[in-house]
C-alpha positions, 0 to 999 in steps of 0.5 A: 211718564207718558208726558215725558215720552211725548216731549221726547218724541216732539224734540226728536221730530223738531230736531229732524225737521230742523236738520235741513236748515243746517247746511253741510259740505256738498261735493261736486265732481268736475265735468271734463266736457265743460272744464278747460284750463286755458293759458295765454302769453305774449309771443314776441310782441306780435300776438297773445297766443291762447292754448288749453288743456283738453283733459281735467279732473277734480272736485269742488267742495262747498259749504254755502252756510259756513262760507267755506270750500275746497278745490282740487284739480288735476290737469293732464299736461299731455292734453295740451292743445295749441291748435297745431300738433307740432307745437303741442309736442314742442310745449310738451318738451323738456324746456316747457311742460316736460310731460314725460317727467311731469304728466300732470299739473295740480291745483289744491286750494288752501282757502276759498274766499266768499263775498256774500253767498258767492266765492270770489277767490280761491287761494291755493298751491299750483304744482307745475313741472314739479314746482309748487307755488302759491297762487290766488285764482280770482273768481270772475263768475259763479253760478249754482243751480239745478242743471237743466238737462241732468236734473242734478245740482250743479255749479259753474265758475270762471277764474283767472290768475297770472304766473311767471314761466320762469318760476316753474323752470319753463323760462326758455325764450323769455323775455321775448316770449312773455314770462307772464302767463295768464291762466283762465279756467272755466269749470262746470261740476255736478253734485255727487 
């Protein structure tokens, strides 16, 4: 009986010691001071205009061992920042973001694609002005490491995709003002 008890105790200890080897999903909360979706478009052929949203919330869940993940982002569309307050109001109007009716835009992933240990694409659904369309964000950079100031694990990434304004009922002035809009998002997120 004593041998059986020792064997059981050894198995429990071995299982406990091996548990950290099995990764589990880790949740990261977006850092709103370092997460900014930007959008750019051609303006009458003169220039490429670049604007951003100043308020973004959300989370990223990663299981590095299983090479799976999930991304859930909410953008406050009233926080649009073109660099000019009159134009901010114009972009928030009915013809474009219609922030009175649709104060948020969302992205919810359906799949995170990995190459090796890093995510390289995030497939999901973008909802903008009440319209939901599938998009794929191409991850152009990704870093996971302890945050040097916060002393917590953190991740950072840049990703990009291109959508058509007309697909989201925002086609005013197209094609003179480009229908294609490039969306770039820079995120930083802290492990919870």
